[in-house]
N, C-alpha and C positions, 0 to 999 in steps of 0.2 A: 230574603224577601225584598222586593222592590219597595222603596220608600214612596208613599203616596203624597203628592203635592196637588192641592186644589187651586186651579188658576182663577182668574177673574170671571171666567164664564160660569163657574160654580159646579160643573159636573165634569169629572174626568172620564176618559175612555174606560178606565178600570172600574170606576163606580157604576158606569152605565152597564158594563157587562155583569157586574155583581147584582144590580137591580133586576136585570133580565133573568138571571138565575133565580133570584128570590121570587119573582113573579111566577115563573114556571113551576117552582116547587110548591107555592101556595095554591096555584090554580088546579094542579092535577096531581093526585096522590100517586100516580104511576111514575112520575118523574123522580129520578134520583141522580146524584152526581158521584162519579167514582174516578179515582186516579191517584197518582203518587202525591202525598202531602197535601191533598185538597182539604183535609179535615182540620186537625189540631193546628197545623202550621199555617193554614189559610191559603194554601196554594203557593207555588214557586214564585209567582208574580203578584200575589196578594189578592187575586180576583175573588176567591171564595172565603175571604176573611170574615169570621163571624157567623157563617152559615151553619157550621157544626153545632154551635150553641143554640141556634134558632130551630134547627130541624132534626138534630140528633144523628147518631152514628148509623142508623139504618138507611138514611137518605143522603148522608154526606159520608161516603165510604173511602177511607184510605186503603190503598191496595199494595200488594207486594211489588217489588221492583221488577216487573215483567210486563212489558207492553203487549206482547203477544197474548199473555194470559188474560189481562184485564180487558183488552179490546175484544177478545173472544168471549169473555163473560158478558160484555155489553151486547154483543150480537145475540147470544143465547137469551138474555133478558128481553131484548127487543122482539125476538121470535115468539116469546111467551107472553106478549101483551104489555110489557113495561115500556117506559119511554126514557131510556138511559141517556145521560150526558156523560161522555167519557173525556177526561182531560189528559192530554199527553203534554209533558213539559215543553218539549221543543220539537220542531218538525224533523230534525235529525234523528231523534229517538223513535219517531213514528216508523222508521224503516224496519225496526224490530217487529212491528205489527203489520207489515205490508202484505204478508200472506193472508192474514185475517181480513184486511180491508179489501184487497183485490180479489182473492179467490173465494171469499165467503160473503162478506157484506154486499159487495157490488154484484154478485152473480146469483144469489139464492133465489131472488124473485124470478129471474129468467129461467134458471134451471129447474124450478119447481112448477113451471107453467102458470105463474102468477099466484101460486098458493102461499108463498112464504115472503111477505114483505118484511123489510128490516128497518123499522123506524128508529134509527140510531143517529145521535148527534155526537160527533167527535170534534173537540176543540183543541187547538194547539197553537203555541207561539211560533212565529216564523221571523226570519229576517236578521239583519246584522246592525252594526252601528253602536254596539254597547260593550265592545271589547270582551266578548265571551268566547273568542277563538273558534277554530274550524269545526268543532264538534257540536256547537250550539248556535250557529249563526247563518246557516244557509237558507235560501229561499227555494223550496222544492215543491211549492204548491202547483207549479206548472206540470209536474210529474203526475199529480193526482187529477188534474184537469184533463189528462189524457185518457182516463178510465171511464168507459160507459157504465151506467148503473148507479152513479153517485152524483150528488150536487156539491159544488165547491164554491164557498163564499169567502170574500176577503173584505170585511167591514173596515172602512178607513176613516169614518167619522163617528163622533159620539152618538149621533142619532142612529146610525146603522148598528153600532155596537149594542145599543139598547133594544132595538126593535127587530133584529134579524132572527133572534133565537126562537121566538114564538112560532113564526111560520116554518122555521126549520124543524121544530118538534112536530108540527102538523104534517110534514111531508112524509109519505109512506116509504120513501127511499132513504138510504143513508145520506147524511149531510155532513160535510167537513167544513169547519169554520177556522180560518187562519187569521190569527190576531198578531199583527206586527208588534214586536216588543218595544219599538220606539214610540208607539202610540199610547201606551198605558197612562202616561202622565199628561197627555194632551187634554186640554179642557175646552169646553164650548157650551153654548146655549142648547138646552134640550127642551124643545117646545112641548108644553103639556098636551097639545092637540095631536102630536105625532102618533102615528099608529104603526101597525105591522108593515114591514118593508116588502116591496115587490121583489121576489126572488128570481125573476126572469129577465130583468132589464137593468142595463147600465144607467148611470145618472150624469147629466151634464152639470158639473159643479161651477163652471164659469163659461158664459157664452163668448164666442169670438168669430172672426171672419177670415183670418189670415193663415192660421195653422191649427191643426188639432193635436193637442197633447193628450195621449191616451195612456192612462196609468191605473194603478190599483194599490191598495194597501199602503205600506210605508212610503211608497213613491209618490202618493198623491200630494202630500204637503210640499214636496220638492217641485212638482209640476205647477202647483198654485203659486209658489214663490217665483218660479221662472216666468209665469204669466204676468206677475206684478212687475218684474224687471223689464220684460218685453213691452209692456204697456207704456212704460216711461220712454221707450224708443219709438212709440207709435205703431207697434205690432200688436194686433188684437188676437190673442191666443185663446182658443176654446179648450177647456179642460174636461175630458170625459173620464169618469171614474167607472171602470169596468165592473167592479164590486161583485159580480157573479162570473166566476171563471169557467164554470160548467153548469148549465149550458151557456156558452159565450153568446153575448148579444150582438151578433153580426150586423143586425139592422141598425143599431145605434151607431156602430162604427162607420158603416156606409153612409148614414145620414150626416154624421159629423164631417166626413171627408167631402161629401157633396157640398157642404156649406163653405169649407175652407180651402179645399183642393191641395192641401199639404198635410202630412202626418208625421209626428214624432212619437214613437212608442217607448215608454219608460218602464223598465222591468229590472228589479234587483237580482233576478236570477241570472245565470250564465247565458251568454248570447246563443251558443250552439244548442239547437233543439229546444229553444225556450218558448214560453207563452208569447213573447214578443215576436218570435218567428211565425207562430200560428196567426197572430193578428195581422202581421205583414202579408202573409200568404193570402189571407181572406180579403185584404184590401186589393191585392193584385188580381184575385179572382173576380171580385164583385165590383170594384170601383176603379179599375185601372185607368179608364178614360176620363175619370174625374181628376186625376192627379196632374199637377203642374210641376212636380219635382219628385224624385225618388223618395220612398219611405225611409226615414231615419230611425235607427234604434239606439237607445242609450241603456246599456246593460252593465252588469258587474264584470270586472276582469276575470278571466278564466283561470283562477287560482283558488285554492282553499282560502277562506276568509282569514286574513292575518289577525294576530292578537294585538300587535303594536298599533296604537291609535292612528298614527300618521299613515301607516301602511293600510290599515282597514279603511280609512276615509278615501285613500287613493284608489282602492279596489272597488268602491261602491259608486253608483251613479250619484252625481251631485247636481245642484241647481245650475252651476256654471256649465256643466256638460250638456244639460238640456238647452240652455240658452245658445250654446255654440251649435248644437244640432239644428235649432230653429234658424239660425243665421245661414247655415248651409242650405237649408230647404227654401228659405225665402229669397236668398241670393242678394 
């Protein structure tokens, strides 16, 4: 289980996710959490720690080691009026439930002529940078963003981690939430006045005029760090957090490019067929004449994520790579 460290901001991403779960369980008796090790162990990454003692085994359910079975059970529960939250340990393991997600959860409303909504939330950890090797480290959320019939979220801030779950549970369609593993120990201020997150729109995390850095999830801190470095050089980078990967907020992307006239897309997934490719294509389709330079993409090397730390870091997008891409765009 991941060790929890509370930083000076007082609330970690992990704590924010746990409080979101606790609130949902208290607010609605139909809500329950299910997955491998979510109960007695407290979750593979410690998000559900203590919830079994508070809510009991009927609502915090440990499951057998079969993603297809427990995602299917979640779909059945949603069809029968419950509000299940299914936790899958890592995005790589979600491939074992891809048939349930694609062929059942995403399609039943359409195939039933609107009679069978599937109000299911599936949470899973994604991303690399923690030396968990190739079977636990990939960023496959772009694959799921390809599928009609589901909503795909990538909370990158403590506030989004805390406040995305409630509107996700209120959505009549299946919602997939991707939590980057490197963010669990990140801490920040959580405003008491913050409310439910808008699940349709991206968010500008830093305004700028010279280049748009378009990122999401675990790449957002790297984009913000790059913006800090660039500011010291006199380059004002705008940082756009996509945060909703399906439906993609093309309007926010176009508006950012219209302000800066240059774009760098940061995506921890592989470059070929990536979400970065989709964003770049939409910029070409909708904002081509706003561009003063070709769109740059900063993605992972097209290899299975290595275990060795030096190789893993070399395979992933880094702040220095973002800065170099901006220099190419700005000229």
